[in-house]
KEKE-3310 file (N, C-alpha, C; in steps of 0.2 Angstrom, whole numbers, plus 5000, padded with zeros to 4 digits):
npx = (5050:5046:5039:5025:5016:5003:4987:4988:4987:4990:4996:4999:5006:5007:5015:5014:5024:5018:5016:5024:5014:5003:5006:5006:4992:4987:4992:4984:4972:4965:4956:4959:4946:4946:4956:4970:4970:4978:4974:4977:4973:4981:4979:4987:5003:5014:5016:5007:4995:5003:5016:5022:5029:5020:5015:5013:5000:4994:4978:4974:4980:4994:5011:5017:5031:5048:5058:5070:5065:5062:5051:5037:5033:5017:5013:5007:5010:5022:5019:5013:5021:5022:5009:5005:5013:5008:4995:4998:5003:4992:4983:4989:4992:4979:4966:4958:4948:4952:4951:4961:4960:4969)
npy = (4948:4950:4937:4939:4931:4933:4937:4939:4954:4965:4982:4999:5015:5031:5046:5064:5078:5093:5108:5124:5134:5125:5120:5132:5134:5123:5124:5134:5128:5127:5117:5108:5103:5095:5084:5077:5060:5045:5028:5011:4994:4981:4964:4953:4948:4941:4931:4918:4916:4909:4912:4907:4907:4913:4910:4916:4910:4900:4899:4886:4881:4879:4884:4900:4902:4908:4908:4902:4894:4901:4906:4917:4928:4931:4945:4960:4972:4977:4984:4995:5008:5012:5013:5024:5034:5036:5040:5051:5059:5060:5067:5078:5094:5095:5094:5080:5065:5049:5032:5018:5002:4987)
npz = (5026:5043:5054:5063:5070:5071:5062:5045:5040:5030:5030:5024:5027:5021:5024:5024:5028:5036:5028:5030:5031:5033:5046:5054:5053:5059:5072:5076:5078:5066:5056:5041:5032:5021:5019:5009:5005:5003:5001:5003:5002:5002:4998:4999:5006:5003:5012:5022:5035:5044:5042:5031:5015:5001:4984:4968:4957:4943:4935:4936:4947:4947:4951:4946:4937:4932:4917:4922:4932:4944:4957:4960:4973:4980:4983:4986:4992:4988:4976:4980:4982:4968:4964:4973:4968:4955:4958:4965:4955:4947:4955:4961:4969:4973:4985:4991:4994:4991:4987:4984:4978:4978)
capx = (5045:5046:5033:5022:5012:4996:4984:4991:4983:4995:4994:5004:5004:5012:5013:5018:5024:5014:5020:5024:5007:4998:5008:5003:4985:4986:4993:4979:4967:4961:4957:4957:4941:4947:4963:4971:4972:4979:4973:4978:4972:4984:4976:4992:5009:5019:5016:5001:4995:5008:5022:5025:5029:5014:5018:5008:4998:4990:4971:4973:4984:5001:5014:5020:5039:5051:5062:5075:5061:5061:5044:5036:5029:5011:5015:5004:5013:5028:5016:5010:5024:5021:5002:5005:5016:5003:4989:5000:5004:4985:4979:4993:4990:4971:4964:4952:4949:4952:4953:4964:4960:4974)
capy = (4951:4946:4934:4941:4926:4935:4936:4943:4959:4971:4989:5004:5022:5036:5053:5070:5083:5099:5114:5129:5137:5120:5120:5137:5133:5117:5127:5139:5124:5128:5111:5107:5098:5091:5082:5072:5054:5039:5022:5005:4988:4975:4958:4948:4951:4936:4925:4916:4917:4905:4915:4903:4910:4911:4911:4917:4903:4900:4898:4879:4880:4878:4890:4903:4902:4911:4903:4899:4891:4905:4907:4924:4929:4934:4951:4966:4977:4980:4988:5001:5014:5014:5016:5030:5039:5037:5043:5058:5063:5062:5072:5084:5097:5095:5091:5076:5059:5044:5025:5013:4995:4984)
capz = (5031:5049:5055:5069:5073:5070:5056:5040:5037:5029:5030:5023:5028:5018:5027:5021:5033:5035:5025:5035:5032:5036:5053:5057:5054:5064:5079:5077:5078:5060:5053:5034:5031:5015:5018:5004:5008:4999:5005:4999:5006:4999:5000:5000:5008:5002:5017:5025:5043:5048:5040:5025:5008:4996:4978:4962:4954:4937:4937:4937:4953:4946:4953:4941:4937:4926:4913:4927:4938:4950:4959:4962:4979:4979:4987:4983:4996:4984:4971:4983:4980:4961:4964:4976:4963:4950:4961:4967:4949:4945:4960:4962:4975:4974:4991:4990:4997:4986:4989:4979:4980:4973)
cpx = (5045:5039:5031:5018:5005:4993:4987:4987:4987:4992:5000:5002:5009:5010:5017:5018:5020:5019:5020:5017:5002:5000:5005:4995:4983:4987:4988:4972:4962:4962:4955:4952:4941:4954:4964:4973:4972:4978:4973:4977:4975:4981:4981:4999:5015:5020:5008:5001:5000:5015:5026:5024:5023:5016:5012:5007:4994:4983:4970:4977:4991:5005:5017:5028:5041:5055:5067:5071:5060:5053:5043:5031:5023:5011:5012:5007:5018:5025:5014:5014:5023:5014:5001:5008:5011:4997:4992:5001:4997:4982:4983:4992:4983:4970:4957:4954:4948:4954:4956:4964:4965:4971)
cpy = (4947:4943:4936:4936:4928:4934:4941:4948:4965:4978:4994:5011:5026:5043:5058:5075:5089:5104:5119:5133:5132:5120:5126:5137:5128:5120:5131:5135:5125:5121:5111:5101:5094:5088:5077:5066:5049:5033:5016:4999:4982:4969:4952:4952:4946:4930:4924:4918:4913:4907:4911:4907:4908:4914:4912:4911:4905:4898:4890:4877:4879:4885:4893:4904:4906:4906:4899:4895:4894:4907:4915:4925:4933:4940:4957:4972:4981:4984:4995:5008:5017:5016:5022:5035:5041:5041:5050:5062:5065:5067:5078:5087:5097:5091:5087:5069:5054:5037:5021:5006:4991:4977)
cpz = (5037:5051:5062:5073:5073:5063:5051:5037:5036:5028:5028:5024:5025:5021:5025:5027:5031:5032:5031:5037:5035:5044:5057:5058:5059:5071:5081:5078:5072:5056:5046:5034:5025:5014:5012:5007:5003:5003:5001:5004:5002:5002:5001:5002:5007:5007:5019:5032:5047:5046:5034:5019:5004:4989:4973:4959:4948:4940:4939:4944:4953:4948:4946:4942:4931:4922:4917:4932:4944:4951:4960:4968:4977:4984:4984:4986:4991:4978:4973:4981:4973:4961:4967:4971:4958:4952:4963:4960:4946:4949:4961:4968:4977:4980:4990:4993:4992:4989:4983:4982:4975:4971)
residu = (MET:PRO:PHE:SER:GLY:GLY:VAL:ASN:ASN:PRO:SER:VAL:ILE:ILE:ILE:GLN:LYS:PHE:THR:ALA:GLU:GLU:LEU:LYS:ARG:ALA:GLU:ALA:ASN:ILE:VAL:ASP:SER:SER:PRO:MET:VAL:PHE:MET:SER:SER:PRO:ARG:THR:ALA:GLY:ILE:ASP:LYS:ARG:GLY:LYS:SER:VAL:PHE:LEU:ARG:HIS:HIS:ASP:GLY:ARG:GLU:ILE:VAL:ASP:GLU:ASP:GLY:ASN:LYS:PHE:LEU:ASP:ASP:GLU:ILE:THR:SER:ILE:PRO:ASP:ARG:PHE:THR:ALA:TRP:TRP:GLN:GLU:THR:GLY:PRO:VAL:ARG:GLN:VAL:ARG:GLU:SER:SER:ILE)
# end
């Protein structure tokens, strides 16, 4: 992830194109008052505000490593596609607003 120099506030947006029917309604200024929205607010992105890597830790502060000594980035962004897929499978075409907090 590139370092922007700013505060680390990750965001992810997933957008779906209008269907032909939805496009016709939008062009006619007919607004769907119950759009389906998936929202996720990851708390970590694998880096701190200075762009330095942040790794998962045990409760006592030790870094979590695998059997080869590899560390794991503390990055919740990578889990969003799986959470979106699960949410989509649960909600299907039903129009509703839901929030997912990782």
